[in-house]
C-alpha positions as CSV (number, residue, x, y, z in Angstrom):
1,M,115.1,-173.0,349.2
2,I,112.0,-174.4,348.8
3,A,112.1,-175.9,345.3
4,N,108.5,-175.8,343.6
5,K,105.6,-174.4,343.6
6,E,103.5,-177.8,345.7
7,E,106.8,-177.6,348.1
8,E,106.3,-173.5,348.6
9,L,102.1,-174.1,349.3
10,I,102.2,-176.8,351.1
11,E,105.4,-175.1,354.0
12,S,102.5,-172.7,353.7
13,M,100.0,-174.6,354.7
14,R,101.8,-175.2,358.2
15,S,100.7,-172.0,359.2
16,V,97.1,-173.4,359.2
17,I,96.5,-175.7,363.2
18,D,94.2,-177.4,364.2
19,P,93.1,-175.1,367.0
20,E,92.0,-178.2,369.1
21,I,95.3,-180.2,369.0
22,G,97.5,-177.7,368.0
23,L,99.1,-179.0,365.0
24,N,99.2,-178.0,361.7
25,V,97.1,-180.0,358.9
26,V,100.8,-181.1,357.3
27,E,101.9,-182.5,360.5
28,L,99.0,-184.0,360.7
29,G,98.6,-185.7,357.8
30,L,95.6,-184.2,356.9
31,L,96.2,-182.5,352.7
32,R,95.4,-186.5,351.5
33,N,96.2,-184.6,347.6
34,L,97.4,-180.7,345.6
35,E,97.1,-180.4,342.1
36,I,99.0,-177.2,340.7
37,E,97.8,-176.1,337.4
38,D,100.1,-173.6,336.2
39,D,99.3,-172.4,332.9
40,T,96.3,-171.4,335.7
41,D,98.5,-170.8,338.4
42,T,95.6,-172.0,340.2
43,A,96.0,-174.9,343.0
44,K,93.2,-178.0,344.4
45,I,93.6,-179.0,347.8
46,T,91.4,-182.5,348.8
47,M,91.9,-183.2,352.6
48,I,90.1,-184.5,355.6
49,L,89.4,-184.0,358.9
50,T,90.7,-185.3,362.3
51,T,87.3,-186.2,362.7
52,P,83.9,-186.3,360.9
53,F,81.7,-183.8,362.5
54,C,84.7,-181.7,363.3
55,P,84.0,-178.5,365.0
56,Y,86.6,-176.0,363.4
57,G,86.4,-178.1,360.7
58,P,84.5,-175.5,358.3
59,H,87.4,-172.7,360.1
60,I,90.3,-174.6,358.9
61,I,89.2,-175.4,355.4
62,E,89.2,-171.9,355.3
63,Q,92.1,-170.9,356.3
64,V,93.5,-173.9,353.6
65,R,91.7,-172.0,351.2
66,M,93.3,-168.3,352.5
67,V,96.4,-169.7,353.1
68,G,96.9,-171.6,349.5
69,S,95.2,-168.7,348.1
70,Q,98.2,-166.2,348.6
71,G,100.9,-167.8,346.5
72,M,98.7,-168.7,343.7
73,A,97.2,-166.0,341.9
74,G,94.3,-168.5,340.3
75,G,93.3,-169.0,343.6
76,V,93.0,-172.0,345.7
77,T,90.1,-174.1,346.0
78,V,89.8,-177.4,348.5
79,E,87.5,-181.0,348.8
80,M,87.1,-182.6,350.8
81,G,88.4,-186.4,350.9
82,T,86.7,-189.4,352.4
83,A,89.2,-190.9,354.5
84,V,89.6,-191.6,357.5
85,V,92.2,-190.0,360.0
86,D,94.8,-192.6,361.2
87,P,97.5,-191.9,363.3
88,F,100.3,-192.9,360.6
89,M,99.1,-190.5,358.3
90,M,101.3,-187.5,360.2
91,E,104.4,-186.3,360.2
92,E,107.4,-188.8,362.1
93,G,107.2,-187.0,365.9
94,A,104.7,-185.1,365.1
95,G,102.4,-187.1,367.6
96,G,104.5,-187.7,369.7
97,D,103.1,-185.2,372.8
98,W,100.3,-186.9,372.5
99,G,101.1,-190.8,373.2
100,L,100.5,-191.5,369.8
101,F,104.1,-193.6,369.3
């Protein structure tokens, strides 16, 4: 059983896959911050992309917004962060197939 809205939202993001890499945005460590407003049932997600000019970036961002909005009655906004991806942001074991760890 999922304990709270934040965990539920994060788990739902596992369905958003980077089509080039084949891993989800949670495994890749692309979700950098999550803020939930309980009174309005909205969320703001700050995320980054695997590269600044990721060709699938707009698609991935829209998928995060759409999937997140399914669990939040007030919707989800997605903001882009400025951090640069580091393989150590990935979930443990996620980079094994890529030879990163």
